[in-house]
VMD Tcl script that builds the backbone (N, CA, C; Angstrom):
set m [mol new atoms 423]
animate dup $m
set s [atomselect $m all]
$s set {name element resname resid chain x y z} {
  {N N MET 1 A 140.475 69.313 82.909}
  {CA C MET 1 A 139.435 70.307 83.050}
  {C C MET 1 A 139.467 71.218 81.816}
  {N N PRO 2 A 138.290 71.582 81.289}
  {CA C PRO 2 A 138.266 72.430 80.100}
  {C C PRO 2 A 138.896 73.795 80.374}
  {N N GLU 3 A 139.451 74.376 79.335}
  {CA C GLU 3 A 140.026 75.709 79.475}
  {C C GLU 3 A 138.916 76.743 79.539}
  {N N GLY 4 A 139.247 77.903 80.066}
  {CA C GLY 4 A 138.282 78.992 80.120}
  {C C GLY 4 A 137.973 79.393 81.542}
  {N N GLU 5 A 137.173 80.429 81.643}
  {CA C GLU 5 A 136.822 80.939 82.956}
  {C C GLU 5 A 135.851 79.997 83.655}
  {N N ILE 6 A 135.907 80.027 84.970}
  {CA C ILE 6 A 134.981 79.234 85.775}
  {C C ILE 6 A 133.697 80.039 85.908}
  {N N GLY 7 A 132.577 79.406 85.598}
  {CA C GLY 7 A 131.300 80.098 85.675}
  {C C GLY 7 A 130.769 80.113 87.099}
  {N N TYR 8 A 130.203 81.227 87.499}
  {CA C TYR 8 A 129.585 81.326 88.812}
  {C C TYR 8 A 128.516 82.404 88.751}
  {N N ARG 9 A 127.646 82.397 89.732}
  {CA C ARG 9 A 126.619 83.432 89.821}
  {C C ARG 9 A 126.582 83.944 91.257}
  {N N THR 10 A 126.349 85.228 91.387}
  {CA C THR 10 A 126.213 85.808 92.720}
  {C C THR 10 A 124.843 85.433 93.279}
  {N N LYS 11 A 124.644 85.685 94.549}
  {CA C LYS 11 A 123.357 85.394 95.179}
  {C C LYS 11 A 122.236 86.164 94.475}
  {N N GLU 12 A 122.503 87.407 94.125}
  {CA C GLU 12 A 121.500 88.226 93.445}
  {C C GLU 12 A 121.172 87.650 92.062}
  {N N GLU 13 A 122.198 87.214 91.341}
  {CA C GLU 13 A 121.976 86.626 90.016}
  {C C GLU 13 A 121.191 85.318 90.119}
  {N N MET 14 A 121.472 84.529 91.144}
  {CA C MET 14 A 120.732 83.271 91.335}
  {C C MET 14 A 119.271 83.558 91.664}
  {N N THR 15 A 119.028 84.576 92.491}
  {CA C THR 15 A 117.652 84.945 92.830}
  {C C THR 15 A 116.898 85.356 91.571}
  {N N GLU 16 A 117.527 86.172 90.730}
  {CA C GLU 16 A 116.904 86.597 89.474}
  {C C GLU 16 A 116.642 85.400 88.561}
  {N N LEU 17 A 117.582 84.479 88.507}
  {CA C LEU 17 A 117.414 83.273 87.690}
  {C C LEU 17 A 116.222 82.455 88.182}
  {N N LEU 18 A 116.090 82.299 89.498}
  {CA C LEU 18 A 114.966 81.538 90.049}
  {C C LEU 18 A 113.636 82.216 89.746}
  {N N VAL 19 A 113.601 83.539 89.784}
  {CA C VAL 19 A 112.374 84.269 89.438}
  {C C VAL 19 A 112.007 83.997 87.982}
  {N N GLN 20 A 112.991 84.020 87.094}
  {CA C GLN 20 A 112.732 83.749 85.678}
  {C C GLN 20 A 112.222 82.325 85.481}
  {N N ILE 21 A 112.787 81.387 86.211}
  {CA C ILE 21 A 112.350 79.994 86.091}
  {C C ILE 21 A 110.904 79.859 86.539}
  {N N LYS 22 A 110.547 80.512 87.643}
  {CA C LYS 22 A 109.182 80.422 88.153}
  {C C LYS 22 A 108.176 80.977 87.157}
  {N N GLU 23 A 108.600 81.957 86.374}
  {CA C GLU 23 A 107.694 82.578 85.418}
  {C C GLU 23 A 107.724 81.887 84.062}
  {N N GLY 24 A 108.693 81.034 83.854}
  {CA C GLY 24 A 108.898 80.457 82.534}
  {C C GLY 24 A 108.102 79.199 82.269}
  {N N GLU 25 A 108.213 78.759 81.036}
  {CA C GLU 25 A 107.581 77.525 80.609}
  {C C GLU 25 A 108.595 76.789 79.739}
  {N N GLY 26 A 108.635 75.484 79.867}
  {CA C GLY 26 A 109.547 74.714 79.031}
  {C C GLY 26 A 110.138 73.549 79.784}
  {N N GLU 27 A 111.202 73.017 79.221}
  {CA C GLU 27 A 111.835 71.853 79.820}
  {C C GLU 27 A 113.346 72.029 79.795}
  {N N GLY 28 A 114.000 71.293 80.661}
  {CA C GLY 28 A 115.451 71.394 80.723}
  {C C GLY 28 A 116.080 70.085 81.152}
  {N N ILE 29 A 117.333 69.941 80.794}
  {CA C ILE 29 A 118.100 68.749 81.142}
  {C C ILE 29 A 119.376 69.209 81.828}
  {N N GLY 30 A 119.706 68.555 82.912}
  {CA C GLY 30 A 120.962 68.824 83.602}
  {C C GLY 30 A 121.756 67.540 83.718}
  {N N ARG 31 A 122.987 67.566 83.255}
  {CA C ARG 31 A 123.873 66.405 83.361}
  {C C ARG 31 A 125.121 66.864 84.091}
  {N N HIS 32 A 125.463 66.144 85.143}
  {CA C HIS 32 A 126.605 66.530 85.959}
  {C C HIS 32 A 127.420 65.303 86.305}
  {N N GLU 33 A 128.710 65.472 86.359}
  {CA C GLU 33 A 129.588 64.382 86.772}
  {C C GLU 33 A 129.670 64.413 88.294}
  {N N ALA 34 A 129.180 63.368 88.916}
  {CA C ALA 34 A 129.199 63.232 90.371}
  {C C ALA 34 A 130.267 62.199 90.742}
  {N N PRO 35 A 130.609 62.090 92.023}
  {CA C PRO 35 A 131.650 61.125 92.413}
  {C C PRO 35 A 131.371 59.685 91.966}
  {N N ARG 36 A 130.105 59.290 91.911}
  {CA C ARG 36 A 129.773 57.912 91.529}
  {C C ARG 36 A 129.476 57.764 90.038}
  {N N GLY 37 A 129.454 58.861 89.304}
  {CA C GLY 37 A 129.135 58.814 87.879}
  {C C GLY 37 A 128.200 59.942 87.492}
  {N N GLU 38 A 127.533 59.784 86.346}
  {CA C GLU 38 A 126.686 60.858 85.827}
  {C C GLU 38 A 125.370 60.964 86.588}
  {N N LEU 39 A 125.033 62.191 86.959}
  {CA C LEU 39 A 123.756 62.516 87.580}
  {C C LEU 39 A 122.938 63.255 86.528}
  {N N PHE 40 A 121.696 62.824 86.307}
  {CA C PHE 40 A 120.880 63.350 85.219}
  {C C PHE 40 A 119.547 63.832 85.774}
  {N N HIS 41 A 119.161 65.066 85.426}
  {CA C HIS 41 A 117.860 65.614 85.808}
  {C C HIS 41 A 117.126 66.047 84.546}
  {N N TYR 42 A 115.836 65.744 84.487}
  {CA C TYR 42 A 114.965 66.249 83.423}
  {C C TYR 42 A 113.794 66.920 84.127}
  {N N ILE 43 A 113.478 68.144 83.725}
  {CA C ILE 43 A 112.408 68.877 84.404}
  {C C ILE 43 A 111.567 69.629 83.376}
  {N N ARG 44 A 110.275 69.731 83.660}
  {CA C ARG 44 A 109.369 70.445 82.757}
  {C C ARG 44 A 108.458 71.355 83.591}
  {N N PHE 45 A 108.314 72.604 83.138}
  {CA C PHE 45 A 107.466 73.589 83.799}
  {C C PHE 45 A 106.359 74.042 82.868}
  {N N GLN 46 A 105.233 74.459 83.478}
  {CA C GLN 46 A 104.166 75.130 82.742}
  {C C GLN 46 A 104.133 76.580 83.197}
  {N N LYS 47 A 103.685 77.455 82.333}
  {CA C LYS 47 A 103.609 78.882 82.665}
  {C C LYS 47 A 102.711 79.088 83.883}
  {N N ASP 48 A 103.092 80.028 84.726}
  {CA C ASP 48 A 102.336 80.405 85.927}
  {C C ASP 48 A 102.193 79.261 86.923}
  {N N ASN 49 A 103.134 78.344 86.935}
  {CA C ASN 49 A 103.105 77.239 87.892}
  {C C ASN 49 A 104.529 77.025 88.403}
  {N N GLU 50 A 104.751 77.346 89.682}
  {CA C GLU 50 A 106.092 77.209 90.253}
  {C C GLU 50 A 106.512 75.752 90.396}
  {N N ILE 51 A 105.551 74.872 90.523}
  {CA C ILE 51 A 105.849 73.469 90.771}
  {C C ILE 51 A 106.054 72.758 89.436}
  {N N PRO 52 A 107.159 72.051 89.283}
  {CA C PRO 52 A 107.383 71.329 88.020}
  {C C PRO 52 A 106.261 70.325 87.762}
  {N N ILE 53 A 105.844 70.207 86.512}
  {CA C ILE 53 A 104.832 69.204 86.188}
  {C C ILE 53 A 105.482 67.842 85.972}
  {N N LEU 54 A 106.789 67.840 85.754}
  {CA C LEU 54 A 107.522 66.588 85.585}
  {C C LEU 54 A 108.965 66.814 86.013}
  {N N TRP 55 A 109.478 65.893 86.820}
  {CA C TRP 55 A 110.876 65.985 87.252}
  {C C TRP 55 A 111.388 64.568 87.409}
  {N N LYS 56 A 112.308 64.190 86.571}
  {CA C LYS 56 A 112.878 62.844 86.621}
  {C C LYS 56 A 114.361 62.952 86.941}
  {N N VAL 57 A 114.818 62.078 87.813}
  {CA C VAL 57 A 116.221 62.064 88.223}
  {C C VAL 57 A 116.769 60.656 88.027}
  {N N LYS 58 A 117.929 60.577 87.434}
  {CA C LYS 58 A 118.630 59.289 87.354}
  {C C LYS 58 A 119.983 59.482 88.025}
  {N N CYS 59 A 120.101 58.877 89.183}
  {CA C CYS 59 A 121.361 59.016 89.916}
  {C C CYS 59 A 122.359 57.966 89.420}
  {N N PRO 60 A 123.643 58.176 89.665}
  {CA C PRO 60 A 124.666 57.251 89.173}
  {C C PRO 60 A 124.487 55.820 89.674}
  {N N THR 61 A 123.898 55.660 90.841}
  {CA C THR 61 A 123.735 54.319 91.394}
  {C C THR 61 A 122.968 53.418 90.435}
  {N N TYR 62 A 121.952 53.964 89.749}
  {CA C TYR 62 A 121.191 53.142 88.803}
  {C C TYR 62 A 122.086 52.596 87.695}
  {N N SER 63 A 122.912 53.446 87.135}
  {CA C SER 63 A 123.812 52.994 86.066}
  {C C SER 63 A 124.814 51.977 86.583}
  {N N ASN 64 A 125.276 52.181 87.795}
  {CA C ASN 64 A 126.289 51.293 88.362}
  {C C ASN 64 A 125.744 49.917 88.731}
  {N N LEU 65 A 124.433 49.809 88.932}
  {CA C LEU 65 A 123.850 48.513 89.301}
  {C C LEU 65 A 124.093 47.452 88.231}
  {N N MET 66 A 124.162 47.878 86.979}
  {CA C MET 66 A 124.358 46.930 85.877}
  {C C MET 66 A 125.684 46.184 85.987}
  {N N SER 67 A 126.642 46.780 86.633}
  {CA C SER 67 A 127.966 46.149 86.717}
  {C C SER 67 A 128.038 45.071 87.798}
  {N N TYR 68 A 127.037 44.988 88.666}
  {CA C TYR 68 A 127.092 43.981 89.737}
  {C C TYR 68 A 127.120 42.548 89.206}
  {N N ARG 69 A 126.252 42.252 88.251}
  {CA C ARG 69 A 126.150 40.864 87.778}
  {C C ARG 69 A 127.505 40.301 87.331}
  {N N PRO 70 A 128.216 40.956 86.420}
  {CA C PRO 70 A 129.516 40.384 86.037}
  {C C PRO 70 A 130.529 40.394 87.183}
  {N N MET 71 A 130.405 41.346 88.081}
  {CA C MET 71 A 131.355 41.402 89.194}
  {C C MET 71 A 131.119 40.273 90.198}
  {N N PHE 72 A 129.866 39.852 90.349}
  {CA C PHE 72 A 129.551 38.779 91.296}
  {C C PHE 72 A 129.867 37.390 90.737}
  {N N GLN 73 A 129.910 37.251 89.428}
  {CA C GLN 73 A 130.155 35.932 88.834}
  {C C GLN 73 A 131.524 35.412 89.252}
  {N N GLY 74 A 131.511 34.235 89.816}
  {CA C GLY 74 A 132.745 33.589 90.248}
  {C C GLY 74 A 133.293 34.112 91.567}
  {N N ALA 75 A 132.596 35.046 92.191}
  {CA C ALA 75 A 133.073 35.611 93.457}
  {C C ALA 75 A 132.664 34.727 94.634}
  {N N GLN 76 A 133.379 34.856 95.705}
  {CA C GLN 76 A 133.044 34.172 96.952}
  {C C GLN 76 A 132.031 35.029 97.715}
  {N N ILE 77 A 131.245 34.386 98.584}
  {CA C ILE 77 A 130.264 35.131 99.378}
  {C C ILE 77 A 130.956 36.234 100.175}
  {N N ALA 78 A 132.139 35.939 100.674}
  {CA C ALA 78 A 132.883 36.937 101.457}
  {C C ALA 78 A 133.257 38.162 100.621}
  {N N ASP 79 A 133.259 38.024 99.287}
  {CA C ASP 79 A 133.608 39.146 98.407}
  {C C ASP 79 A 132.452 40.129 98.207}
  {N N ILE 80 A 131.235 39.692 98.491}
  {CA C ILE 80 A 130.052 40.511 98.189}
  {C C ILE 80 A 130.119 41.901 98.833}
  {N N PRO 81 A 130.403 42.023 100.139}
  {CA C PRO 81 A 130.460 43.381 100.710}
  {C C PRO 81 A 131.529 44.263 100.057}
  {N N ILE 82 A 132.641 43.662 99.683}
  {CA C ILE 82 A 133.718 44.436 99.060}
  {C C ILE 82 A 133.295 44.897 97.664}
  {N N ILE 83 A 132.639 44.004 96.923}
  {CA C ILE 83 A 132.174 44.363 95.573}
  {C C ILE 83 A 131.150 45.490 95.654}
  {N N ILE 84 A 130.204 45.364 96.575}
  {CA C ILE 84 A 129.186 46.407 96.731}
  {C C ILE 84 A 129.835 47.721 97.139}
  {N N ALA 85 A 130.779 47.653 98.078}
  {CA C ALA 85 A 131.431 48.874 98.563}
  {C C ALA 85 A 132.245 49.570 97.476}
  {N N CYS 86 A 132.789 48.808 96.533}
  {CA C CYS 86 A 133.616 49.450 95.501}
  {C C CYS 86 A 132.781 50.339 94.588}
  {N N ILE 87 A 131.501 50.052 94.460}
  {CA C ILE 87 A 130.614 50.906 93.671}
  {C C ILE 87 A 130.040 52.011 94.547}
  {N N ASP 88 A 130.010 51.774 95.865}
  {CA C ASP 88 A 129.518 52.764 96.823}
  {C C ASP 88 A 128.101 53.224 96.468}
  {N N PRO 89 A 127.140 52.289 96.455}
  {CA C PRO 89 A 125.781 52.678 96.065}
  {C C PRO 89 A 125.147 53.626 97.081}
  {N N CYS 90 A 124.363 54.531 96.587}
  {CA C CYS 90 A 123.623 55.455 97.439}
  {C C CYS 90 A 122.179 54.950 97.486}
  {N N ILE 91 A 121.863 54.220 98.528}
  {CA C ILE 91 A 120.527 53.629 98.640}
  {C C ILE 91 A 119.465 54.729 98.725}
  {N N ALA 92 A 119.759 55.810 99.430}
  {CA C ALA 92 A 118.799 56.912 99.533}
  {C C ALA 92 A 118.517 57.530 98.164}
  {N N CYS 93 A 119.512 57.528 97.276}
  {CA C CYS 93 A 119.316 58.089 95.928}
  {C C CYS 93 A 118.354 57.241 95.105}
  {N N MET 94 A 118.232 55.979 95.453}
  {CA C MET 94 A 117.370 55.081 94.681}
  {C C MET 94 A 115.954 55.051 95.233}
  {N N ASP 95 A 115.726 55.682 96.362}
  {CA C ASP 95 A 114.409 55.699 96.973}
  {C C ASP 95 A 113.476 56.550 96.123}
  {N N ARG 96 A 112.258 56.117 95.945}
  {CA C ARG 96 A 111.294 56.851 95.134}
  {C C ARG 96 A 110.031 57.105 95.948}
  {N N VAL 97 A 109.475 58.299 95.786}
  {CA C VAL 97 A 108.269 58.694 96.504}
  {C C VAL 97 A 107.272 59.232 95.492}
  {N N ILE 98 A 106.028 58.874 95.671}
  {CA C ILE 98 A 104.952 59.422 94.854}
  {C C ILE 98 A 104.027 60.160 95.807}
  {N N ILE 99 A 103.757 61.413 95.522}
  {CA C ILE 99 A 102.874 62.198 96.382}
  {C C ILE 99 A 101.492 62.206 95.745}
  {N N ARG 100 A 100.543 61.647 96.464}
  {CA C ARG 100 A 99.176 61.595 95.951}
  {C C ARG 100 A 98.459 62.893 96.265}
  {N N ARG 101 A 97.642 63.340 95.354}
  {CA C ARG 101 A 96.920 64.603 95.545}
  {C C ARG 101 A 95.833 64.483 96.601}
  {N N ASP 102 A 95.329 63.274 96.837}
  {CA C ASP 102 A 94.254 63.110 97.814}
  {C C ASP 102 A 94.785 62.924 99.237}
  {N N GLY 103 A 96.108 62.959 99.416}
  {CA C GLY 103 A 96.693 62.869 100.751}
  {C C GLY 103 A 96.796 61.460 101.308}
  {N N GLN 104 A 96.313 60.468 100.589}
  {CA C GLN 104 A 96.371 59.088 101.058}
  {C C GLN 104 A 97.790 58.542 100.936}
  {N N GLU 105 A 98.113 57.594 101.796}
  {CA C GLU 105 A 99.413 56.932 101.726}
  {C C GLU 105 A 99.221 55.524 101.194}
  {N N GLU 106 A 100.165 55.086 100.397}
  {CA C GLU 106 A 100.080 53.769 99.785}
  {C C GLU 106 A 101.496 53.268 99.529}
  {N N VAL 107 A 101.733 51.999 99.785}
  {CA C VAL 107 A 103.038 51.404 99.513}
  {C C VAL 107 A 102.889 50.496 98.304}
  {N N TRP 108 A 103.738 50.701 97.306}
  {CA C TRP 108 A 103.699 49.892 96.095}
  {C C TRP 108 A 104.827 48.882 96.101}
  {N N THR 109 A 104.572 47.756 95.475}
  {CA C THR 109 A 105.639 46.778 95.269}
  {C C THR 109 A 106.495 47.258 94.096}
  {N N GLY 110 A 107.643 46.647 93.925}
  {CA C GLY 110 A 108.497 46.991 92.792}
  {C C GLY 110 A 107.792 46.764 91.469}
  {N N GLU 111 A 106.999 45.680 91.400}
  {CA C GLU 111 A 106.269 45.376 90.162}
  {C C GLU 111 A 105.225 46.448 89.855}
  {N N GLN 112 A 104.512 46.906 90.893}
  {CA C GLN 112 A 103.512 47.952 90.684}
  {C C GLN 112 A 104.169 49.247 90.206}
  {N N LEU 113 A 105.286 49.591 90.825}
  {CA C LEU 113 A 105.989 50.813 90.447}
  {C C LEU 113 A 106.493 50.725 89.009}
  {N N LEU 114 A 107.022 49.584 88.634}
  {CA C LEU 114 A 107.500 49.385 87.267}
  {C C LEU 114 A 106.346 49.498 86.270}
  {N N ARG 115 A 105.204 48.870 86.587}
  {CA C ARG 115 A 104.040 48.925 85.696}
  {C C ARG 115 A 103.554 50.370 85.531}
  {N N LYS 116 A 103.433 51.095 86.645}
  {CA C LYS 116 A 102.988 52.494 86.586}
  {C C LYS 116 A 103.974 53.351 85.803}
  {N N SER 117 A 105.257 53.101 85.998}
  {CA C SER 117 A 106.289 53.850 85.282}
  {C C SER 117 A 106.168 53.628 83.779}
  {N N ARG 118 A 105.978 52.379 83.386}
  {CA C ARG 118 A 105.830 52.066 81.957}
  {C C ARG 118 A 104.565 52.693 81.377}
  {N N GLU 119 A 103.463 52.649 82.141}
  {CA C GLU 119 A 102.213 53.256 81.674}
  {C C GLU 119 A 102.394 54.755 81.450}
  {N N LYS 120 A 103.049 55.415 82.407}
  {CA C LYS 120 A 103.253 56.857 82.282}
  {C C LYS 120 A 104.162 57.175 81.098}
  {N N THR 121 A 105.220 56.395 80.929}
  {CA C THR 121 A 106.130 56.624 79.805}
  {C C THR 121 A 105.386 56.475 78.485}
  {N N ARG 122 A 104.545 55.449 78.367}
  {CA C ARG 122 A 103.766 55.257 77.133}
  {C C ARG 122 A 102.815 56.429 76.891}
  {N N ARG 123 A 102.156 56.904 77.969}
  {CA C ARG 123 A 101.255 58.053 77.850}
  {C C ARG 123 A 102.007 59.284 77.359}
  {N N LEU 124 A 103.174 59.547 77.957}
  {CA C LEU 124 A 103.962 60.719 77.570}
  {C C LEU 124 A 104.458 60.607 76.129}
  {N N GLN 125 A 104.884 59.404 75.733}
  {CA C GLN 125 A 105.349 59.206 74.359}
  {C C GLN 125 A 104.207 59.403 73.364}
  {N N ALA 126 A 103.019 58.899 73.694}
  {CA C ALA 126 A 101.862 59.060 72.807}
  {C C ALA 126 A 101.489 60.532 72.682}
  {N N LYS 127 A 101.521 61.258 73.805}
  {CA C LYS 127 A 101.214 62.690 73.774}
  {C C LYS 127 A 102.238 63.431 72.924}
  {N N LYS 128 A 103.497 63.083 73.068}
  {CA C LYS 128 A 104.551 63.739 72.287}
  {C C LYS 128 A 104.347 63.480 70.797}
  {N N ARG 129 A 103.971 62.240 70.440}
  {CA C ARG 129 A 103.709 61.918 69.029}
  {C C ARG 129 A 102.517 62.719 68.506}
  {N N ARG 130 A 101.450 62.812 69.322}
  {CA C ARG 130 A 100.270 63.585 68.901}
  {C C ARG 130 A 100.626 65.054 68.718}
  {N N ASP 131 A 101.394 65.597 69.687}
  {CA C ASP 131 A 101.797 67.002 69.592}
  {C C ASP 131 A 102.645 67.239 68.351}
  {N N LYS 132 A 103.566 66.322 68.085}
  {CA C LYS 132 A 104.454 66.460 66.930}
  {C C LYS 132 A 103.653 66.357 65.631}
  {N N ALA 133 A 102.675 65.457 65.586}
  {CA C ALA 133 A 101.851 65.283 64.384}
  {C C ALA 133 A 101.006 66.524 64.117}
  {N N GLY 134 A 100.641 67.246 65.174}
  {CA C GLY 134 A 99.818 68.442 65.023}
  {C C GLY 134 A 100.595 69.670 64.606}
  {N N GLN 135 A 101.917 69.635 64.666}
  {CA C GLN 135 A 102.741 70.788 64.288}
  {C C GLN 135 A 102.681 70.994 62.782}
  {N N GLY 136 A 102.643 72.252 62.402}
  {CA C GLY 136 A 102.672 72.574 60.980}
  {C C GLY 136 A 101.305 72.560 60.325}
  {N N ARG 137 A 100.287 72.180 61.061}
  {CA C ARG 137 A 98.936 72.178 60.499}
  {C C ARG 137 A 98.232 73.469 60.880}
  {N N THR 138 A 97.430 73.967 60.001}
  {CA C THR 138 A 96.648 75.167 60.306}
  {C C THR 138 A 95.186 74.773 60.358}
  {N N GLU 139 A 94.476 75.445 61.251}
  {CA C GLU 139 A 93.051 75.151 61.378}
  {C C GLU 139 A 92.273 75.904 60.309}
  {N N LEU 140 A 91.269 75.268 59.774}
  {CA C LEU 140 A 90.374 75.918 58.816}
  {C C LEU 140 A 89.245 76.564 59.587}
  {N N LYS 141 A 88.964 77.806 59.249}
  {CA C LYS 141 A 87.888 78.507 59.967}
  {C C LYS 141 A 86.777 78.856 59.025}
}
mol reanalyze $m
mol bondsrecalc $m
mol representation Tube
mol addrep $m
């Protein structure tokens, strides 16, 4: 454990921090060591909007899934539950929900979710490139 004082906040300090967050604008990253591995949060806020405009979470279970393939190679069928249990996957952590603004419910296949995820990532990357290209330019009036 690193040397130094342990950081903490009182209830009053946390309330003040939450008020500042609600009023703020920007983005943040949180990385934490959880029992199953690294937990990662990315969040983005707009001014005067309490609800995040973007919030992405990567739980440790996703990273741990990559290790299944080599662990299963050469294993017996009877070994499968033991191999899965040793990683202790959190199935609830891998569940994803999309809230539609029109209130309709829809179930997507894994392929649909992957396609939509890629489309959104491309849109966000293109916007970031456009925003970056526009920095440093002044408008002529």
